[in-house]
N, C-alpha and C positions, 0 to 999 in steps of 0.2 A: 278678697277685698280688704284693702288696707285703708286705714283712716289717716288723714293728714292731721298733724298736730298744729293747732293754731298758736302762733306766738304773738304776745301782746307786749307793747312797750310799757316801761315803768310809768310813764306819764299817763297812759290810758288806764292802767290799773289804779293809779292814785285817783284819777278823775271818777272812775266807776265806783270806787269805795266811798269817795266823798259824796257822790250823788245818792247812794243808798243810805248813808248815815245822816246826812243833812235833811233829807226828805223823809226820814224814818220809814223807809220802804222795807218790805220783807224781801228776803233773798229771791224768792220766786218772782215777785213783782219787778224788782230791779233787773233780774236776768231777762225777763221778757221785754222790758223797755230797752235794754241795751243789746238784745239779741246775743246773749251769752249763755253758756251752760250753767245751770244752777250750782253745780258742784264747784266749778271754777270760781264763780263770784263768791260763793260761800267761803272758800278757802282764803280768798283775798280779804274778805270782811273779818273773818276770824283772826287772821294774822294782824290786821290793823287794830282790832280791839285788844289784842294781847300786847300791843305796843311794838310789834315787829314791823309794821308797815309793809311795804312791798319787799319782796325778797332782796336781801343785800343792804337794806337800810336799818338803822338802829334808832333807839329813842334818844332824846336830847340828854337825859340823865346819864345814859351809858356813854355817850360821846363826851360829855363834860368830865366824867370820871376818868376816861381814857386820856383826855387832854391834861388833866391834873397829874396823872401818873407819868405821862411823857415829859411834862415840864420838870418834874422831880428828877427823872432820869437824866434829862439834859443838863440840869444844874449840877448834878453829881459828876457827870462826864466833864463839864467845864471846869469844875473844881480840881478834878484829877489832872486834867490837861495843864491847868495853871501851875499846879504843884510840880509836875514834870518839867514844864518850861523853866520854872525858877531853879530847879535842881540842875538843869542843864546849864543855865547861865552861871550859876554859882561854881560849877565844876570846870568850866571852860579854862579858867586860869590855872587850875591845878593839874590838868592832864599834861602828860609828857614833860613834866617839870623835872629838873635835875634834883635828886635827893641827896642831901648832906646830913649825916648823922654823927653825933659825937661818940667816939669810940674810946677804947682804952688809951691809945697814944695820941689821939687827935681826931680830926675830922675824917670821916670815911666817905668815899663817893658811892654811888649806887651799885657799881660793879662789885665792890667789896662787901656790900650788905648781902648780896645774893650768892656769894661764893659758898660752895658746898663743903661743909665740914672743916674748912680751913680756919684755924684760930689766928686772929690778927693780933691778939694781945700778948700771948706768951710764946 
């Protein structure tokens, strides 16, 4: 003989907990009125009293702290993005530019700068 597990919606759970808490009913009274097992209703009420609410929900304070944390992270990411954008814009004119350097006998082009071990002055 197998038992079927009853599934309850979050809305129903919240309504059941609210009924018990607002009417100051005992768990057994609330369970009999709502035709629920005492253990099930007891778990829901205990979770609500601890601030956990229905499974998957969090308290307002937890949500506000998470929002604050996420806003800080977003601002930091935006700042980093803006710095990288500015660096990209600043370096666009410098990329692939022809390099001229003053050497011993005059100006050297970039091919002479990178020559290996060849002395251009003497």
